C-alpha positions in Angstrom: 73.3 15.5 9.2 72.3 13.4 12.2 76.0 13.3 13.3 76.3 17.0 13.0 73.2 17.6 15.2 74.4 15.1 17.7 77.8 16.7 17.8 76.2 20.2 18.2 74.0 18.9 21.1 77.1 17.3 22.8 79.0 20.6 22.4 76.1 22.5 24.0 75.9 20.0 26.9 79.6 20.1 27.6 79.6 23.9 27.5 76.7 24.1 29.9 78.4 21.7 32.3 81.7 23.7 32.2 79.7 26.9 32.9 78.0 25.3 35.9 81.3 24.0 37.3 82.9 27.4 36.8 80.0 29.0 38.6 80.4 26.6 41.5 84.2 27.2 41.6 83.7 31.0 41.8 81.1 30.6 44.6 83.4 28.3 46.5 86.3 30.8 46.1 84.1 33.7 47.3 82.9 31.7 50.3 86.4 30.6 51.3 87.7 34.1 51.0 85.4 35.3 53.8 85.2 32.1 55.9 87.9 33.0 58.4 86.7 36.6 58.7 84.2 35.1 61.2 87.0 34.1 63.5 88.9 37.4 63.2 85.7 39.2 64.1 84.2 36.7 66.5 81.1 36.7 64.3 79.5 33.2 64.1 76.9 34.4 61.6 79.5 34.7 58.8 80.6 31.2 59.6 77.1 29.7 59.8 76.1 31.3 56.5 78.8 29.3 54.7 76.8 26.1 55.5 73.6 24.6 54.1 70.7 24.4 56.5 71.1 20.6 56.5 74.9 20.6 56.8 77.1 18.1 58.7 80.5 19.0 60.0 82.7 15.9 60.6 85.7 17.0 62.6 88.3 14.4 63.7 87.9 12.9 67.1 84.3 14.1 67.7 80.8 13.3 66.8 79.3 14.9 63.7 77.6 18.3 64.1 74.4 18.8 62.2 72.6 21.9 60.9 73.1 25.5 61.7 73.0 24.7 65.4 75.9 22.3 65.0 77.8 24.9 62.9 77.3 27.4 65.7 78.6 24.9 68.2 81.6 24.1 66.1 82.4 27.8 65.8 82.2 28.3 69.6 84.6 25.4 70.2 87.0 26.6 67.5 87.0 30.1 68.8 86.7 29.7 72.5 88.6 26.4 73.2 91.0 26.1 70.3 91.8 29.7 69.8 91.2 29.9 66.0 91.4 33.5 64.8 92.4 33.2 61.1 93.2 30.6 58.5 93.5 29.7 54.9 92.0 27.3 52.4 94.0 26.2 49.4 91.7 24.5 46.9 93.5 21.8 45.0 90.6 20.4 43.0 86.9 20.7 42.4 85.0 17.6 41.1 81.5 17.3 39.7 79.3 18.7 37.0 78.2 21.8 39.0 74.4 21.0 38.7 73.5 20.1 42.3 76.7 19.0 44.1 80.4 19.4 43.7 83.3 18.2 45.9 86.2 20.4 46.8 89.5 19.0 47.8 92.2 21.0 49.5 94.5 22.0 52.3 93.9 24.2 55.3 95.9 26.2 57.8 94.9 27.5 61.2 96.3 30.6 63.0 96.0 31.8 66.5 95.5 35.4 67.8 99.2 36.2 67.2 98.9 34.9 63.6 101.1 31.9 64.5 100.3 28.7 62.5 99.1 26.1 65.0 97.6 23.4 62.8 97.3 22.4 59.2 95.8 19.5 57.2 93.6 18.5 54.3 89.8 18.5 53.7 87.0 17.3 51.5 83.8 19.5 51.3 80.7 18.4 49.5 79.0 21.6 48.3 75.3 21.8 47.6 73.5 24.2 45.3 70.7 25.7 47.4 68.2 28.5 46.8 70.7 30.7 48.8 73.6 29.7 46.5 76.4 27.2 46.9 76.7 26.1 50.5 78.8 23.5 52.4 76.7 20.4 52.8 79.3 18.0 54.2 82.6 19.2 55.7 85.3 16.7 56.6 88.9 17.4 57.5 91.9 16.1 59.3 95.2 17.4 60.7 98.5 16.6 59.3 100.1 16.9 62.8 100.9 13.7 64.7 99.2 14.2 68.1 
């Protein structure tokens, strides 16, 4: 009888963890689906809302940018100086239990105003469950282009 109860408890725990991870994956997919709308519309509020209040964006070749102020600064650089107008995230894996944090691994593509691909690479994003939903907490990426 003890084994049956233990097995039932384990099944419930595994099912709950799977549901939490599925919830996180759905939230990530929804966030990623609208992320680049911010650049197409030149609307930094869409971009900033993807990130947690205490986020950190760790772009290659530059100091880390913190919080919503840092996210706003990153948006301006990407839009005004780099010319980012659209892009794509391709999630290849999501790791974690879905309770407080999960890590997303994937590939990205960046397009200019003429929808020409000008950069591509890989990323790791640590997502945090907040009262406002799943938000990017740590965002780190690098280009695959040899510059």
